[in-house]
C-alpha positions in Angstrom: 69.9 172.5 80.1 70.7 175.9 80.6 67.8 178.5 79.5 70.3 180.7 77.7 71.1 178.0 75.1 67.2 178.9 73.9 67.0 181.7 71.5 63.7 183.8 71.4 63.2 186.4 68.8 60.3 189.0 68.5 59.1 190.4 65.3 56.4 193.1 65.9 53.7 193.3 63.5 51.6 196.1 63.0 48.6 196.3 64.8 45.3 194.7 66.1 42.7 193.6 65.4 44.7 191.3 62.9 47.8 189.8 63.9 49.9 191.5 66.9 52.9 190.0 66.7 55.0 186.9 65.9 57.4 184.6 68.3 60.5 182.6 67.1 61.8 180.2 69.3 65.3 178.5 68.4 67.2 175.7 70.3 70.9 176.5 70.0 72.8 174.1 72.0 71.9 170.8 69.9 70.0 169.3 72.5 66.6 168.2 72.5 64.2 169.7 74.7 60.7 168.6 75.9 57.9 170.7 77.1 60.7 173.6 77.8 59.4 177.0 79.4 59.6 180.1 77.4 58.9 183.3 79.1 58.9 186.6 76.7 58.1 190.0 77.3 55.5 191.7 75.0 56.2 195.3 73.7 53.2 197.9 74.1 50.6 196.6 71.6 48.4 199.7 71.7 45.2 197.7 72.2 42.5 197.9 75.2 43.5 197.0 78.5 41.4 194.0 78.8 41.5 191.9 75.6 41.3 188.2 74.8 44.5 187.0 73.5 45.6 183.7 71.8 48.9 181.7 71.1 49.0 180.1 67.7 51.5 177.8 66.4 50.4 178.0 62.5 46.5 177.7 63.0 46.7 175.5 66.1 46.1 177.1 69.2 48.7 176.7 72.0 48.2 176.8 75.9 49.6 180.1 77.2 50.0 182.4 80.1 49.5 186.2 79.7 49.8 188.4 82.2 51.3 192.1 82.5 54.9 191.0 82.4 54.5 189.2 79.2 53.8 185.6 77.9 54.6 182.3 79.2 54.2 178.8 77.3 55.9 175.7 76.7 57.9 174.1 73.7 59.4 170.9 72.3 62.3 171.4 70.2 64.6 168.9 68.6 68.4 170.0 68.2 68.6 173.3 66.3 65.1 173.4 65.7 63.2 176.4 65.1 59.5 176.9 65.5 57.3 180.1 64.9 54.3 181.5 66.9 51.7 184.1 66.6 50.1 186.1 69.3 46.8 187.1 68.1 43.7 188.9 69.2 40.5 186.6 68.9 38.2 188.8 71.3 37.2 192.2 72.7 35.5 190.7 75.5 36.6 191.0 79.1 38.9 188.3 80.3 39.6 186.6 83.5 41.8 188.7 85.7 45.1 189.2 84.8 45.9 186.5 82.5 44.1 184.4 79.7 44.8 180.6 79.7 43.8 178.1 76.5 44.6 174.8 78.0 43.2 171.7 79.5 40.1 172.2 81.9 41.6 170.3 84.6 45.1 172.5 84.8 45.1 174.3 88.2 47.5 177.2 88.5 50.7 177.4 90.7 49.6 178.2 94.3 51.8 180.9 96.0 50.8 181.4 99.3 52.6 183.1 102.8 53.3 180.7 105.3 54.7 182.8 108.3 58.2 184.0 107.4 58.1 182.1 103.8 56.5 182.2 100.7 55.8 178.7 99.4 55.1 177.8 95.6 53.3 174.4 95.0 52.1 172.9 91.8 51.6 169.5 90.0 49.6 168.6 93.0 52.6 167.6 95.5 56.2 169.4 94.6 56.6 172.3 96.7 59.2 175.1 97.2 59.8 177.1 100.5 61.8 180.4 100.4 62.5 182.7 103.5 61.0 185.9 102.8 64.5 187.6 104.1 66.3 185.3 101.7 68.8 183.8 104.0 69.4 180.4 103.2 68.1 181.1 99.5 65.9 178.0 99.5 64.5 176.7 102.5 63.0 173.2 101.3 62.1 171.5 98.0 59.6 168.8 99.2 56.9 166.6 98.2 54.9 164.7 101.3 57.0 161.9 101.2 60.5 163.8 100.5 62.9 166.5 101.2 65.4 167.4 98.5 67.3 169.7 100.5 69.8 169.4 103.3 69.5 172.2 106.1 72.0 174.7 107.0 72.8 176.3 103.4 74.2 179.6 103.8 72.1 180.7 100.6 73.4 183.3 98.3 76.8 185.2 99.3 78.9 188.1 97.9 82.6 187.5 97.5 84.3 190.8 98.3 88.0 191.7 96.9 89.7 190.3 100.1 87.9 187.4 99.7 85.4 188.3 102.6 82.0 186.3 102.0 78.7 188.0 103.0 75.2 186.5 102.8 72.7 187.9 101.0 69.2 188.6 102.8 68.0 189.7 106.3 68.5 192.9 107.4 70.5 195.8 105.3 73.1 198.3 106.8 70.6 200.7 107.7 68.3 198.5 109.1 65.9 198.0 106.0 64.7 194.2 105.7 64.7 192.3 102.5 61.3 192.8 100.6 59.7 189.9 98.7 56.9 190.1 96.3 55.0 187.9 94.3 55.0 189.5 90.6 53.8 186.3 88.6 51.3 183.9 89.5 49.4 181.7 87.1 48.7 178.2 85.7 52.4 178.0 83.8 54.5 179.8 85.7 55.0 181.7 88.8 57.8 184.5 89.7 59.0 185.6 93.6 61.4 188.8 93.4 63.5 189.9 96.5 64.9 193.4 96.8 67.7 194.4 99.5 70.6 196.6 100.2 73.8 194.5 101.1 76.5 195.8 103.4 80.0 195.1 102.5 83.4 196.6 104.4 84.1 200.1 104.8 80.8 201.0 105.3 79.6 200.3 101.5 76.9 198.9 100.5 75.3 197.3 97.2 71.6 197.0 95.9 70.7 193.5 95.3 67.7 192.0 93.1 67.0 188.5 93.0 64.0 186.8 90.9 63.1 183.3 91.2 61.1 181.9 88.5 58.8 178.6 88.9 57.9 176.8 85.7 55.7 174.1 85.9 56.8 172.1 83.2 60.1 171.5 85.5 61.2 170.9 88.4 63.6 173.5 89.1 63.8 177.4 89.7 65.6 179.9 87.4 67.1 182.2 89.6 68.5 185.7 88.1 70.5 187.6 90.6 71.7 191.4 89.8 74.2 193.2 92.0 74.7 197.0 91.2 77.9 197.9 92.1 79.0 201.2 90.9 82.9 200.8 91.9 
């Protein structure tokens, strides 16, 4: 189901150390969702840089991943159902680096590692997504130890110019600059890789391209957002 069908409303409350802010998640497409990933930015909370945060539904703790990019958690919703959550400061002690996770002791984080000319995102003990650092072909493999779910030879992401010419995204730009790849989020519930490049078109034209690939642990897909900046 399309992630855009899930509506997330953020209501900021005054200040710490009481309640920091509330999150409202609404199912808007009329379908039932199980363990559906939710990602939300957190506005500046004007609190010390390192704190212990917790996500609550009512007074029940909910597994959540806090990073500098915001919060990640999963929800189960019926059609058009709405749930409310609270982000709360529970301690002023120094947390582990970059995130706080309230979850089962056996939870293991995504592993994002470099493997030659590719980045590999592995989780659930078996499933792995392999993306080339230069983005050519988009995804090189989605596999388990027994199966590879992609056929080789994909052209990946393409830009269609106004005269119907196709230009592959990725590789080296028109000025020799390679596509940049970096891991912007890594944790027990979700990881993110971002690619930035300059794509050459006809008549010495070029456009800036940014691709964000999000890997939620609760699902076996990757959510991709591709932004092309074309001033013309």
